[in-house]
ChimeraX commands (.cxc) that place a marker at each C-alpha (Angstrom):
marker #1 position 0.00,0.00,0.00 radius 0.5
marker #1 position 1.29,3.47,-0.86 radius 0.5
marker #1 position 1.35,6.31,1.67 radius 0.5
marker #1 position -0.99,8.37,-0.54 radius 0.5
marker #1 position -3.57,5.56,-0.47 radius 0.5
marker #1 position -3.98,5.43,3.32 radius 0.5
marker #1 position -7.00,7.74,3.33 radius 0.5
marker #1 position -8.87,5.26,1.12 radius 0.5
marker #1 position -8.46,2.32,3.51 radius 0.5
marker #1 position -11.33,0.92,5.58 radius 0.5
marker #1 position -9.15,1.06,8.70 radius 0.5
marker #1 position -9.72,4.16,10.85 radius 0.5
marker #1 position -6.09,4.14,12.00 radius 0.5
marker #1 position -4.84,4.15,8.39 radius 0.5
marker #1 position -7.15,7.05,7.50 radius 0.5
marker #1 position -6.01,8.94,10.62 radius 0.5
marker #1 position -2.36,8.39,9.71 radius 0.5
marker #1 position -3.06,9.89,6.28 radius 0.5
marker #1 position -3.61,13.18,8.13 radius 0.5
marker #1 position -1.34,13.08,11.21 radius 0.5
marker #1 position 1.05,10.23,10.48 radius 0.5
marker #1 position 4.36,11.98,9.97 radius 0.5
marker #1 position 6.70,13.41,12.58 radius 0.5
marker #1 position 6.50,17.04,11.46 radius 0.5
marker #1 position 2.70,17.01,11.56 radius 0.5
marker #1 position 2.75,15.60,15.09 radius 0.5
marker #1 position 5.21,18.29,16.15 radius 0.5
marker #1 position 3.02,20.99,14.56 radius 0.5
marker #1 position 0.14,19.58,16.62 radius 0.5
marker #1 position 2.29,19.61,19.77 radius 0.5
marker #1 position 3.01,23.28,19.16 radius 0.5
marker #1 position -0.67,23.99,18.54 radius 0.5
marker #1 position -1.57,22.45,21.89 radius 0.5
marker #1 position 1.16,24.60,23.48 radius 0.5
marker #1 position -0.55,27.69,22.03 radius 0.5
marker #1 position 1.59,28.38,18.97 radius 0.5
marker #1 position -0.56,30.02,16.30 radius 0.5
marker #1 position 1.52,31.99,13.83 radius 0.5
marker #1 position 3.55,30.61,10.93 radius 0.5
marker #1 position 6.78,32.32,12.02 radius 0.5
marker #1 position 6.36,30.99,15.58 radius 0.5
marker #1 position 5.96,27.42,14.30 radius 0.5
marker #1 position 8.99,27.89,12.06 radius 0.5
marker #1 position 11.15,29.26,14.88 radius 0.5
marker #1 position 10.10,26.70,17.51 radius 0.5
marker #1 position 10.37,23.68,15.20 radius 0.5
marker #1 position 13.39,24.64,13.09 radius 0.5
marker #1 position 11.47,23.38,10.06 radius 0.5
marker #1 position 11.83,24.69,6.50 radius 0.5
marker #1 position 9.17,27.14,5.34 radius 0.5
marker #1 position 8.13,24.83,2.49 radius 0.5
marker #1 position 7.68,21.80,4.73 radius 0.5
marker #1 position 5.82,23.80,7.38 radius 0.5
marker #1 position 3.51,25.36,4.79 radius 0.5
marker #1 position 2.75,21.89,3.43 radius 0.5
marker #1 position 1.94,20.44,6.87 radius 0.5
marker #1 position -0.22,23.42,7.89 radius 0.5
marker #1 position -2.09,23.31,4.58 radius 0.5
marker #1 position -2.85,19.61,5.03 radius 0.5
marker #1 position -4.07,20.15,8.60 radius 0.5
marker #1 position -6.31,23.02,7.45 radius 0.5
marker #1 position -7.68,21.01,4.49 radius 0.5
marker #1 position -8.48,18.09,6.78 radius 0.5
marker #1 position -10.26,20.36,9.28 radius 0.5
marker #1 position -7.78,19.85,12.14 radius 0.5
marker #1 position -6.69,23.49,12.12 radius 0.5
marker #1 position -8.62,26.63,11.15 radius 0.5
marker #1 position -7.07,29.75,9.68 radius 0.5
marker #1 position -8.29,32.88,11.48 radius 0.5
marker #1 position -7.43,36.36,10.21 radius 0.5
marker #1 position -5.76,38.61,12.78 radius 0.5
marker #1 position -4.80,41.35,10.28 radius 0.5
marker #1 position -6.45,42.43,7.02 radius 0.5
marker #1 position -3.82,44.54,5.19 radius 0.5
marker #1 position -1.77,42.60,4.45 radius 0.5
marker #1 position -3.82,39.53,5.30 radius 0.5
marker #1 position -2.25,37.60,8.16 radius 0.5
marker #1 position -3.76,34.48,9.67 radius 0.5
marker #1 position -3.38,32.40,12.82 radius 0.5
marker #1 position -3.66,28.63,12.85 radius 0.5
marker #1 position -6.02,27.46,15.58 radius 0.5
marker #1 position -7.14,24.01,16.59 radius 0.5
marker #1 position -10.67,23.16,15.50 radius 0.5
marker #1 position -12.94,20.87,17.51 radius 0.5
marker #1 position -11.61,18.07,15.31 radius 0.5
marker #1 position -8.06,19.10,16.20 radius 0.5
marker #1 position -8.76,19.38,19.92 radius 0.5
marker #1 position -10.18,15.84,19.78 radius 0.5
marker #1 position -6.60,14.69,19.03 radius 0.5
marker #1 position -5.50,15.74,22.55 radius 0.5
marker #1 position -5.89,12.27,24.11 radius 0.5
marker #1 position -3.81,10.71,21.32 radius 0.5
marker #1 position -1.08,13.34,21.68 radius 0.5
marker #1 position -1.06,12.92,25.46 radius 0.5
marker #1 position -0.82,9.13,25.10 radius 0.5
marker #1 position 2.27,9.57,22.91 radius 0.5
marker #1 position 3.76,12.07,25.38 radius 0.5
marker #1 position 3.18,9.68,28.28 radius 0.5
marker #1 position 4.82,6.83,26.34 radius 0.5
marker #1 position 7.77,9.09,25.53 radius 0.5
marker #1 position 8.06,10.21,29.16 radius 0.5
marker #1 position 8.10,6.59,30.27 radius 0.5
marker #1 position 10.42,5.06,27.67 radius 0.5
marker #1 position 12.35,7.84,25.94 radius 0.5
marker #1 position 13.23,10.33,28.71 radius 0.5
marker #1 position 16.79,10.81,29.82 radius 0.5
marker #1 position 18.06,10.27,33.36 radius 0.5
marker #1 position 16.52,13.59,34.43 radius 0.5
marker #1 position 13.03,12.24,33.70 radius 0.5
marker #1 position 10.16,13.76,31.78 radius 0.5
marker #1 position 11.03,17.16,30.27 radius 0.5
marker #1 position 7.60,18.63,31.06 radius 0.5
marker #1 position 5.23,17.80,33.89 radius 0.5
marker #1 position 1.52,17.91,33.16 radius 0.5
marker #1 position -0.45,19.25,36.12 radius 0.5
marker #1 position -4.20,18.69,36.37 radius 0.5
marker #1 position -5.65,22.18,36.79 radius 0.5
marker #1 position -8.54,21.00,39.02 radius 0.5
marker #1 position -6.57,19.04,41.64 radius 0.5
marker #1 position -3.08,20.49,41.13 radius 0.5
marker #1 position -1.43,17.06,40.86 radius 0.5
marker #1 position 0.99,15.77,38.20 radius 0.5
marker #1 position -0.90,13.51,35.83 radius 0.5
marker #1 position -0.84,11.43,32.70 radius 0.5
marker #1 position -3.81,10.41,30.63 radius 0.5
marker #1 position -5.44,7.03,31.19 radius 0.5
marker #1 position -7.65,5.36,28.62 radius 0.5
marker #1 position -10.95,4.41,30.23 radius 0.5
marker #1 position -14.16,2.77,29.06 radius 0.5
marker #1 position -16.60,5.45,27.90 radius 0.5
marker #1 position -19.45,3.57,29.62 radius 0.5
marker #1 position -18.12,2.42,33.02 radius 0.5
marker #1 position -14.91,4.53,33.32 radius 0.5
marker #1 position -12.79,1.45,34.13 radius 0.5
marker #1 position -9.16,1.82,32.96 radius 0.5
marker #1 position -8.47,-0.21,29.80 radius 0.5
marker #1 position -5.65,-2.49,28.74 radius 0.5
marker #1 position -5.50,-4.19,25.33 radius 0.5
marker #1 position -6.56,-7.53,26.82 radius 0.5
marker #1 position -9.78,-5.91,28.11 radius 0.5
marker #1 position -11.09,-5.02,24.65 radius 0.5
marker #1 position -12.87,-7.26,22.14 radius 0.5
marker #1 position -12.82,-6.29,18.50 radius 0.5
marker #1 position -15.82,-6.67,16.23 radius 0.5
marker #1 position -15.98,-5.64,12.59 radius 0.5
marker #1 position -18.84,-3.55,11.30 radius 0.5
marker #1 position -21.39,-5.85,9.58 radius 0.5
marker #1 position -20.63,-4.37,6.15 radius 0.5
marker #1 position -16.91,-5.20,6.54 radius 0.5
marker #1 position -17.27,-8.65,8.10 radius 0.5
marker #1 position -14.14,-10.72,7.43 radius 0.5
marker #1 position -12.18,-7.90,5.75 radius 0.5
marker #1 position -10.23,-6.17,8.49 radius 0.5
marker #1 position -9.44,-8.45,11.40 radius 0.5
marker #1 position -7.00,-11.33,11.13 radius 0.5
marker #1 position -8.52,-14.82,11.17 radius 0.5
marker #1 position -7.21,-15.52,14.71 radius 0.5
marker #1 position -9.24,-12.55,16.03 radius 0.5
marker #1 position -12.36,-13.79,14.33 radius 0.5
marker #1 position -11.82,-17.28,15.78 radius 0.5
marker #1 position -11.24,-15.86,19.26 radius 0.5
marker #1 position -14.41,-13.78,19.04 radius 0.5
marker #1 position -16.42,-16.84,17.92 radius 0.5
marker #1 position -15.07,-18.86,20.90 radius 0.5
marker #1 position -16.00,-16.11,23.35 radius 0.5
marker #1 position -19.56,-15.94,22.03 radius 0.5
marker #1 position -20.14,-19.68,22.67 radius 0.5
marker link #1:1,2 radius 0.2
marker link #1:2,3 radius 0.2
marker link #1:3,4 radius 0.2
marker link #1:4,5 radius 0.2
marker link #1:5,6 radius 0.2
marker link #1:6,7 radius 0.2
marker link #1:7,8 radius 0.2
marker link #1:8,9 radius 0.2
marker link #1:9,10 radius 0.2
marker link #1:10,11 radius 0.2
marker link #1:11,12 radius 0.2
marker link #1:12,13 radius 0.2
marker link #1:13,14 radius 0.2
marker link #1:14,15 radius 0.2
marker link #1:15,16 radius 0.2
marker link #1:16,17 radius 0.2
marker link #1:17,18 radius 0.2
marker link #1:18,19 radius 0.2
marker link #1:19,20 radius 0.2
marker link #1:20,21 radius 0.2
marker link #1:21,22 radius 0.2
marker link #1:22,23 radius 0.2
marker link #1:23,24 radius 0.2
marker link #1:24,25 radius 0.2
marker link #1:25,26 radius 0.2
marker link #1:26,27 radius 0.2
marker link #1:27,28 radius 0.2
marker link #1:28,29 radius 0.2
marker link #1:29,30 radius 0.2
marker link #1:30,31 radius 0.2
marker link #1:31,32 radius 0.2
marker link #1:32,33 radius 0.2
marker link #1:33,34 radius 0.2
marker link #1:34,35 radius 0.2
marker link #1:35,36 radius 0.2
marker link #1:36,37 radius 0.2
marker link #1:37,38 radius 0.2
marker link #1:38,39 radius 0.2
marker link #1:39,40 radius 0.2
marker link #1:40,41 radius 0.2
marker link #1:41,42 radius 0.2
marker link #1:42,43 radius 0.2
marker link #1:43,44 radius 0.2
marker link #1:44,45 radius 0.2
marker link #1:45,46 radius 0.2
marker link #1:46,47 radius 0.2
marker link #1:47,48 radius 0.2
marker link #1:48,49 radius 0.2
marker link #1:49,50 radius 0.2
marker link #1:50,51 radius 0.2
marker link #1:51,52 radius 0.2
marker link #1:52,53 radius 0.2
marker link #1:53,54 radius 0.2
marker link #1:54,55 radius 0.2
marker link #1:55,56 radius 0.2
marker link #1:56,57 radius 0.2
marker link #1:57,58 radius 0.2
marker link #1:58,59 radius 0.2
marker link #1:59,60 radius 0.2
marker link #1:60,61 radius 0.2
marker link #1:61,62 radius 0.2
marker link #1:62,63 radius 0.2
marker link #1:63,64 radius 0.2
marker link #1:64,65 radius 0.2
marker link #1:65,66 radius 0.2
marker link #1:66,67 radius 0.2
marker link #1:67,68 radius 0.2
marker link #1:68,69 radius 0.2
marker link #1:69,70 radius 0.2
marker link #1:70,71 radius 0.2
marker link #1:71,72 radius 0.2
marker link #1:72,73 radius 0.2
marker link #1:73,74 radius 0.2
marker link #1:74,75 radius 0.2
marker link #1:75,76 radius 0.2
marker link #1:76,77 radius 0.2
marker link #1:77,78 radius 0.2
marker link #1:78,79 radius 0.2
marker link #1:79,80 radius 0.2
marker link #1:80,81 radius 0.2
marker link #1:81,82 radius 0.2
marker link #1:82,83 radius 0.2
marker link #1:83,84 radius 0.2
marker link #1:84,85 radius 0.2
marker link #1:85,86 radius 0.2
marker link #1:86,87 radius 0.2
marker link #1:87,88 radius 0.2
marker link #1:88,89 radius 0.2
marker link #1:89,90 radius 0.2
marker link #1:90,91 radius 0.2
marker link #1:91,92 radius 0.2
marker link #1:92,93 radius 0.2
marker link #1:93,94 radius 0.2
marker link #1:94,95 radius 0.2
marker link #1:95,96 radius 0.2
marker link #1:96,97 radius 0.2
marker link #1:97,98 radius 0.2
marker link #1:98,99 radius 0.2
marker link #1:99,100 radius 0.2
marker link #1:100,101 radius 0.2
marker link #1:101,102 radius 0.2
marker link #1:102,103 radius 0.2
marker link #1:103,104 radius 0.2
marker link #1:104,105 radius 0.2
marker link #1:105,106 radius 0.2
marker link #1:106,107 radius 0.2
marker link #1:107,108 radius 0.2
marker link #1:108,109 radius 0.2
marker link #1:109,110 radius 0.2
marker link #1:110,111 radius 0.2
marker link #1:111,112 radius 0.2
marker link #1:112,113 radius 0.2
marker link #1:113,114 radius 0.2
marker link #1:114,115 radius 0.2
marker link #1:115,116 radius 0.2
marker link #1:116,117 radius 0.2
marker link #1:117,118 radius 0.2
marker link #1:118,119 radius 0.2
marker link #1:119,120 radius 0.2
marker link #1:120,121 radius 0.2
marker link #1:121,122 radius 0.2
marker link #1:122,123 radius 0.2
marker link #1:123,124 radius 0.2
marker link #1:124,125 radius 0.2
marker link #1:125,126 radius 0.2
marker link #1:126,127 radius 0.2
marker link #1:127,128 radius 0.2
marker link #1:128,129 radius 0.2
marker link #1:129,130 radius 0.2
marker link #1:130,131 radius 0.2
marker link #1:131,132 radius 0.2
marker link #1:132,133 radius 0.2
marker link #1:133,134 radius 0.2
marker link #1:134,135 radius 0.2
marker link #1:135,136 radius 0.2
marker link #1:136,137 radius 0.2
marker link #1:137,138 radius 0.2
marker link #1:138,139 radius 0.2
marker link #1:139,140 radius 0.2
marker link #1:140,141 radius 0.2
marker link #1:141,142 radius 0.2
marker link #1:142,143 radius 0.2
marker link #1:143,144 radius 0.2
marker link #1:144,145 radius 0.2
marker link #1:145,146 radius 0.2
marker link #1:146,147 radius 0.2
marker link #1:147,148 radius 0.2
marker link #1:148,149 radius 0.2
marker link #1:149,150 radius 0.2
marker link #1:150,151 radius 0.2
marker link #1:151,152 radius 0.2
marker link #1:152,153 radius 0.2
marker link #1:153,154 radius 0.2
marker link #1:154,155 radius 0.2
marker link #1:155,156 radius 0.2
marker link #1:156,157 radius 0.2
marker link #1:157,158 radius 0.2
marker link #1:158,159 radius 0.2
marker link #1:159,160 radius 0.2
marker link #1:160,161 radius 0.2
marker link #1:161,162 radius 0.2
marker link #1:162,163 radius 0.2
marker link #1:163,164 radius 0.2
marker link #1:164,165 radius 0.2
marker link #1:165,166 radius 0.2
marker link #1:166,167 radius 0.2
view
């Protein structure tokens, strides 16, 4: 499969990666969550070429992750702000940060502490069930294909395991 074809896949992860699946895009998103809004600020903070930054910002705007908002009319100057769709990426970004803090930090530990505003304590995100709020691990989740895609996405061993559990 070619990188350009990811957005055409049935898999939600593949389609998501077609938008946010390269390192510069993820770093642009990091900066957006840190409050960076202007092109020159992104360029300075990331050390990225203008061409590459323009390409990543354009893709994020076209996909609805960022919105361009005018802050000056003559000449026209625009900020890049997270849309609702972009803000919905926060849990995914925080999961990657937590993983990096745990496995990629140097001896000094995590470079940035995340403090929960309401309780004032250092925190990291935890994936929980949307129904019962119980923390989730991979072994706690069953996978089931949508009826229209039955037998197309999950490996045969998943399908067999699901059939055994239903008996």
